[in-house]
C-alpha positions in Angstrom: -8.3 -6.8 -11.7 -6.9 -8.6 -8.6 -7.3 -7.8 -4.9 -4.2 -7.4 -2.7 -3.6 -8.0 1.0 -1.0 -5.4 2.0 0.9 -6.1 5.2 1.6 -2.9 7.1 3.4 -2.3 10.5 1.0 -1.0 13.1 3.1 2.1 13.7 2.0 3.3 10.2 -1.7 2.5 10.9 -2.8 6.1 11.8 -1.2 7.6 8.7 -2.7 5.0 6.3 -6.2 5.1 7.8 -5.9 8.9 8.1 -5.5 9.4 4.3 -1.8 9.0 3.6 -1.6 9.4 -0.2 1.2 7.0 -1.1 3.1 3.9 0.0 6.7 3.2 -1.2 7.6 -0.5 -1.4 10.8 -2.1 -2.5 8.9 -5.1 -4.0 5.2 -5.5 -4.3 5.1 -9.0 -5.8 2.6 -9.2 -8.6 2.3 -5.7 -10.0 -0.5 -3.6 -8.5 -2.4 -1.7 -11.2 -4.7 1.3 -11.0 -8.1 0.3 -9.8 -7.0 -2.9 -7.9 -8.6 -3.2 -4.5 -6.1 -3.1 -1.6 -6.9 -4.5 1.8 -4.4 -3.4 4.6 -3.4 -6.0 7.1 -1.8 -4.6 10.2 0.8 -7.0 11.6 1.6 -7.9 15.2 0.5 -6.9 17.8 -2.7 -5.6 16.1 -3.1 -8.6 13.7 -6.2 -7.3 11.9 -7.6 -6.2 8.6 -8.9 -2.7 8.7 -10.7 -1.1 5.8 -10.0 -1.2 2.1 -9.1 1.2 -0.7 -8.6 1.2 -4.5 -5.1 1.7 -5.9 -4.5 5.0 -7.7 -1.6 5.8 -10.0 1.2 3.2 -9.7 4.8 4.3 -10.4 7.6 1.8 -10.9 11.3 2.8 -10.9 14.5 3.4 -9.0 14.4 5.7 -5.9 16.0 8.4 -7.9 13.4 8.1 -10.7 10.6 8.1 -8.2 11.9 11.2 -6.5 11.1 13.1 -9.7 7.4 12.1 -9.7 
């Protein structure tokens, strides 16, 4: 298990902290796995870490494949 710092644009802060259920990323870097702790970092102008959560199910595929999930 590894912890991940996830950079997020401030305009998505309300949705993420309000319980948004998923995040679509083109490339995550090292693969996030179910149960990994995620710490969201909100970029400029906020420049702050706010909260933390545990990764749920992780899907990897093309956009077309993920649309079927």
